[in-house]
C-alpha positions in Angstrom: -6.2 -7.6 0.8 -7.6 -7.5 -2.6 -11.0 -7.9 -1.0 -9.3 -4.9 1.1 -8.7 -2.9 -1.9 -11.8 -3.9 -4.4 -14.0 -3.0 -1.3 -12.3 0.0 -0.6 -12.0 1.1 -4.2 -16.1 0.4 -4.5 -16.5 2.9 -1.6 -15.2 5.7 -4.0 -17.6 5.2 -6.0 -20.5 5.2 -3.4 -19.7 8.1 -1.7 -18.5 10.6 -4.4 -19.2 13.5 -2.2 -15.4 12.7 -0.6 -12.4 13.6 -2.5 -9.8 10.9 -2.5 -7.2 13.5 -2.7 -8.2 15.1 0.8 -10.1 12.8 2.4 -8.8 10.1 4.4 -9.9 6.5 4.8 -11.6 6.8 8.3 -13.6 9.5 6.5 -15.6 7.0 5.1 -16.8 5.6 8.3 -19.1 8.6 9.0 -20.7 8.3 5.7 -24.1 6.2 4.6 -21.3 3.5 3.1 -19.8 3.0 6.4 -20.6 -0.8 6.5 -18.8 -1.4 3.2 -16.0 0.7 4.6 -16.1 -2.0 8.2 -16.0 -4.6 5.9 -13.0 -3.7 3.9 -11.3 -2.7 7.3 -12.0 -6.3 8.3 -10.5 -7.3 5.0 -7.7 -5.3 5.7 -7.0 -6.7 9.2 -7.6 -10.3 8.5 -5.0 -9.7 5.7 -2.3 -8.7 8.1 -3.1 -11.5 10.8 -3.0 -14.0 8.1 0.0 -12.9 6.9 1.1 -13.2 10.8 0.1 -16.8 10.5 2.0 -17.7 7.5 5.6 -16.3 9.1 5.0 -18.5 11.6 6.9 -21.0 9.2 10.1 -18.9 9.0 10.4 -17.5 12.6 13.3 -18.5 14.6 14.3 -14.7 14.4 13.2 -12.1 17.3 12.4 -9.6 15.2 9.5 -11.5 13.0 8.5 -12.7 16.8 8.0 -9.3 17.7 6.7 -8.3 14.3 4.2 -11.1 14.3 3.0 -9.6 17.6 2.8 -6.0 16.7 0.6 -7.5 13.7 -1.6 -9.5 16.1 -2.5 -6.1 18.0 -3.0 -4.3 15.0 -5.4 -6.8 13.7 -7.5 -6.1 17.2 -7.1 -2.7 17.0 -8.3 -2.4 13.3 -11.4 -5.0 14.3 -12.1 -2.4 17.6 -12.3 0.4 15.0 -14.7 -1.1 12.6 -17.0 -1.8 16.0 -16.4 1.7 17.0 -15.9 3.7 14.2 -14.0 7.1 14.7 -11.9 9.5 12.7 -8.1 8.2 13.0 -7.2 11.6 12.2 -5.0 12.4 14.8 -5.3 16.1 14.9 -9.2 15.6 15.2 -10.0 12.3 16.8 -11.6 10.8 19.8 -9.9 9.1 22.7 -10.4 5.5 21.1 -9.7 6.3 17.7 -6.1 7.6 19.5 -5.7 4.3 21.2 -6.3 2.1 18.0 -3.7 4.7 16.0 -1.4 3.9 19.1 -1.9 -0.1 18.4 -2.5 0.1 14.7 0.3 2.1 13.1 2.8 0.8 15.0 1.9 -3.1 14.8 1.9 -2.2 11.2 4.9 0.0 10.5 6.9 -1.1 12.9 5.9 -4.7 12.5 7.0 -4.6 8.4 10.3 -3.1 9.5 11.1 -5.5 12.3 10.3 -8.8 10.0 12.2 -7.0 7.1 15.2 -6.7 9.3 14.6 -10.6 10.6 14.0 -11.9 7.1 17.1 -10.2 5.8 19.2 -12.5 7.8 17.7 -15.5 6.1 19.1 -16.7 3.3 16.2 -17.8 1.5 14.8 -13.8 1.7 17.9 -12.6 0.8 16.8 -12.0 -2.9 13.8 -9.5 -1.8 15.2 -9.0 1.8 16.6 -5.4 0.6 13.7 -4.2 -1.1 11.8 -5.1 2.0 13.4 -3.0 4.3 13.5 0.1 1.5 9.7 -0.3 1.5 9.6 -0.5 5.3 11.2 2.5 5.9 9.9 4.5 3.3 6.5 3.8 4.6 7.6 4.5 7.9 8.9 8.2 6.7 5.7 8.8 4.5 3.5 7.9 7.3 5.5 10.6 9.5 5.0 12.7 6.7 1.6 12.1 6.7 0.9 12.4 10.3 2.8 15.8 10.9 2.7 18.8 9.8 5.0 18.2 6.5 1.9 17.2 4.4 -0.9 19.9 4.8 -4.8 18.3 6.0 -5.7 19.2 2.2 -3.2 16.5 0.8 -3.7 14.1 3.6 -6.0 11.7 1.7 -3.2 11.5 -1.0 -0.3 10.3 1.2 -2.3 8.1 2.6 -3.2 6.2 0.1 0.5 6.2 -1.0 1.1 4.7 2.6 -1.6 2.2 1.6 0.1 1.4 -1.6 3.6 0.6 0.0 1.6 -1.8 2.2 0.0 -3.3 -0.4 3.3 -4.0 -2.2 5.4 -5.0 0.8 2.5 -7.6 1.8 2.7 -8.6 -2.0 6.2 -9.2 -2.0 6.5 -11.4 1.6 3.4 -13.5 0.4 4.7 -14.1 -3.0 8.2 -15.0 -1.6 6.7 -17.6 1.1 4.6 -18.9 -1.5 7.8 -19.7 -3.4 10.2 -21.2 -0.6 10.6 -24.9 -0.2 8.6 -25.3 2.3 5.4 -23.9 0.7 5.9 -26.6 -1.7 5.7 -29.5 0.5 2.5 -28.4 2.0 1.1 -27.9 -1.4 
């Protein structure tokens, strides 16, 4: 995820004509720097797929298993978006981008909610469970606002970046907690 964040941050520098406050992240795929945007999305998708694999050690919950499946669908959808880039704006996107939205957004956002719920039932996750649930619910609400009519299009870039910030915090909490579990210490 760090590579996604760094590559996407560099993209802001390469494409100064796009205003981060108003431009959606997928808008960068329509610029000369599209190659870096695609690479950034590949890093993003790979981070989620890696987390899904890492969560295999703590499975046992249907919520976690369904969340992992949704992460996999999001991974495929995001990779398809790098091969066939298009605007992810649901108001103006192509049929392909709408299919990608149908898989990627639910895959990530419902996935984090289900995984948060599943992990909250495990004793070793109780210290971070409420934070994970809060972040996942807040991310879903903010996502709804950014793709709905409540946040105007000219502020869509800010809203989308706030959603990504919540996703980064969520994945960081899960990954760091996974590293501190006794099963992780046995592998190292």
